[in-house]
Residue, then its C-alpha position, 0 to 999 in steps of 0.5 A: x510546546x507545539x502541536x503535533x502537525x502529523x495527522x494520524x488517519x488510521x493504524x496499519x497493523x489494526x489494519x493487518x490484523x483485521x485482514x488477516x481475520x477476514x480469511x477467505x468470507x468475503x467483506x467489504x473494506x470498510x469492515x476493516x477500517x471505516x478510512x478506506x479508499x475503495x478501489x473494487x479489488x484492492x485498497x487503499x488505506x491511509x496512515x498519516x498526512x503532515x505538511x511536507x519538509x522543505x529539503x532538498x531530498x524528501x527521502x532523508x527527511x520527513x515527517x513521517x519517515x519515522x512511522x514508516x520505518x517503524x510500522x516496516x518493522x512493525x511489520x516484519x516483526x508480526x507479518x515478516x516472520x521475525x527471525x526466519x524474514x518471511x516478507x517479500x521484496x517489492x519488485x520494481x521492474x513489474x507491475x505493482x512495484x513499478x507503478x509505485x516508482x514511476x508515480x514518481x511521488x514515492x519520497x521511499x522507495x517500498x522494500x517489502x510487501x506481506x502477504x496478509x491472507x489472499x492479499x499483499x499489502x505494501x506501506x507507501x511514502x509520498x510526497x506531492x507533486x507542489x511537495x504541500x503535504x506529504x502521506x503514509x499508506x497502505x496499499x492491499x492489493x490481491x497477492x496474485x496480482x504480485x504473485x510470481x509462479x515459478x510453475x508455467x501453467x499447466x491445464x487450459x484452466x490455469x492459462x485462462x487463470x494467468x490471463x486473468x491476472x495478466x489483465x488485472x494487473x493492467x488496472x492497478x495503476x488506480x491501486x498504485x496511485x499516491x495521488x489520494x486526499x484525505x478526508x475524502x470529498x462529500x460523496x465523492x472518490x479520493x482526488x488526486x493531487 
């Protein structure tokens, strides 16, 4: 019997349930789960790490592929409305979706994002640049960063709010950072690659 090469870190559905439970009240990311890479307004929740399979196409294989697909199906069922599909396609041409794709580390491009309270959640499976390991994580960002209103702002307050959101979106390169390591170095932030 061989040992499972996958290192499980956290439970994605438990994280989403905890995120939903905080509602509108202020909270610390560690209230959601201790296994978190805190980026302030957004967070990365590592779910699993595994050795990368030596395959020419990482989208076709990978030890975490099935886990990512299973989590996506659970999210569609629990957070997407199941039969009426309230999940939202992730726009890979702009904002957060574009930043993920530009990272060139994705093992597969996420198809959806889910609204959970005032946040959006995206499942990201990536392969590090040396192709030594693959990771699975939940990226949680403010819903405003990806929500596009079809209505143009009509008041000064709305225009100011829209400008603030656009400025915040410029900082999302960190949230789209797929090059994290776990466990975190003692007393420090997650390291790249």
